[in-house]
C-alpha positions as MATLAB code, in Angstrom:
seq = 'MPSLSDKTEIGLPLKNLIGLLGVTITAAWAYFGVIERLNNIETRATLFEADLLKAADQKPIDQEQYMLLEFTSKQLEKVTTEMESMMNNRVNIDFLKNQVTKLQKDVEELKDKVRNNGSH';
ca = [
       0.000    0.000    0.000;
       1.415    3.374   -0.961;
       2.040    5.842    1.840;
       0.501    9.339    1.737;
       2.521   12.374    2.655;
       2.889   16.014    1.706;
       5.183   14.897   -1.098;
       2.700   12.517   -2.669;
       2.033   13.435   -6.261;
      -1.426   13.506   -7.792;
      -1.817   12.669  -11.417;
      -4.299   15.460  -12.133;
      -3.833   17.907  -14.925;
      -3.421   21.545  -13.847;
      -6.430   22.554  -15.934;
      -8.715   20.197  -13.985;
      -7.234   21.305  -10.653;
      -7.901   24.996  -11.468;
     -11.443   24.093  -12.608;
     -12.164   22.254   -9.343;
     -10.714   25.129   -7.373;
     -12.876   27.637   -9.343;
     -16.047   25.566   -8.826;
     -15.313   25.288   -5.101;
     -14.731   29.041   -4.747;
     -17.877   29.861   -6.780;
     -19.972   27.422   -4.701;
     -18.672   28.902   -1.440;
     -19.313   32.465   -2.699;
     -22.883   31.547   -3.789;
     -23.560   29.782   -0.471;
     -22.447   32.741    1.617;
     -24.353   35.115   -0.693;
     -27.569   33.144   -0.118;
     -26.945   33.055    3.652;
     -26.341   36.811    3.681;
     -29.528   37.432    1.708;
     -31.552   35.229    4.076;
     -30.123   37.075    7.095;
     -31.000   40.401    5.474;
     -34.599   39.288    4.805;
     -34.953   37.884    8.328;
     -33.653   41.133    9.834;
     -36.091   43.187    7.764;
     -38.986   40.933    8.766;
     -38.045   41.250   12.445;
     -37.767   45.039   12.207;
     -41.057   45.255   10.291;
     -42.804   43.161   12.937;
     -41.370   45.320   15.717;
     -42.467   48.500   13.923;
     -45.934   47.059   13.378;
     -46.303   46.163   17.051;
     -45.007   49.572   18.068;
     -47.462   51.301   15.741;
     -50.330   49.230   17.165;
     -49.657   50.479   20.699;
     -51.696   53.499   21.697;
     -49.574   56.407   22.698;
     -50.757   58.805   25.429;
     -51.439   61.515   22.844;
     -53.682   59.108   20.910;
     -55.599   58.273   24.081;
     -56.023   61.994   24.796;
     -57.297   62.596   21.264;
     -59.818   59.753   21.627;
     -61.013   61.217   24.928;
     -61.379   64.663   23.351;
     -63.246   63.165   20.410;
     -65.633   61.349   22.741;
     -66.186   64.526   24.790;
     -66.833   66.552   21.635;
     -69.265   63.916   20.397;
     -71.258   64.093   23.647;
     -71.293   67.903   23.491;
     -72.556   67.747   19.905;
     -75.394   65.446   20.972;
     -76.397   67.899   23.701;
     -76.308   70.854   21.309;
     -78.344   68.926   18.747;
     -80.967   68.063   21.365;
     -81.150   71.688   22.490;
     -81.447   72.920   18.910;
     -84.340   70.533   18.297;
     -86.113   71.814   21.404;
     -85.472   75.389   20.269;
     -87.073   74.611   16.926;
     -90.195   73.505   18.822;
     -90.021   76.715   20.867;
     -89.907   78.731   17.646;
     -93.190   77.157   16.529;
     -94.741   77.931   19.918;
     -93.432   81.502   19.875;
     -94.865   82.116   16.402;
     -98.220   80.709   17.488;
     -98.274   82.834   20.642;
     -97.221   85.927   18.689;
    -100.176   85.431   16.351;
    -102.484   84.953   19.335;
    -101.231   88.172   20.990;
    -101.738   90.103   17.752;
    -105.289   88.741   17.483;
    -105.954   89.607   21.129;
    -104.682   93.168   20.599;
    -106.960   93.525   17.595;
    -109.932   92.154   19.575;
    -109.167   94.495   22.501;
    -109.071   97.498   20.150;
    -112.395   96.427   18.646;
    -113.894   96.099   22.123;
    -112.575   99.547   23.083;
    -114.138  101.013   19.966;
    -117.472   99.352   20.811;
    -117.354  100.649   24.378;
    -116.598  104.192   23.116;
    -119.422  103.930   20.624;
    -121.859  102.780   23.323;
    -120.918  105.664   25.598;
    -121.471  108.249   22.881;
    -125.098  107.255   22.141;
];
């Protein structure tokens, strides 16, 4: 059996040796390129998830804005209710105004009748 040492010769043409070396280097470069790309995508996904979770959290200013919006909504409901009641008051005021005008006219007619009766 032949012994192997650092002086053992290989019967491989130089052209084939350079080809094997080139294929090995290209395969290693492609492998590390794929690994780097996967790490980059994984990092982006992790950062995106963290940003999404952070954006989903309510900040104190958002909570304050929601409270102000709710308060404003309640105030608007009160104002709307009051406006509706004022519209009903307007109808009543117009009716009463017409009644007062009619009463004034009737009182003037009665005064005229009383004056006419006293002058006979």
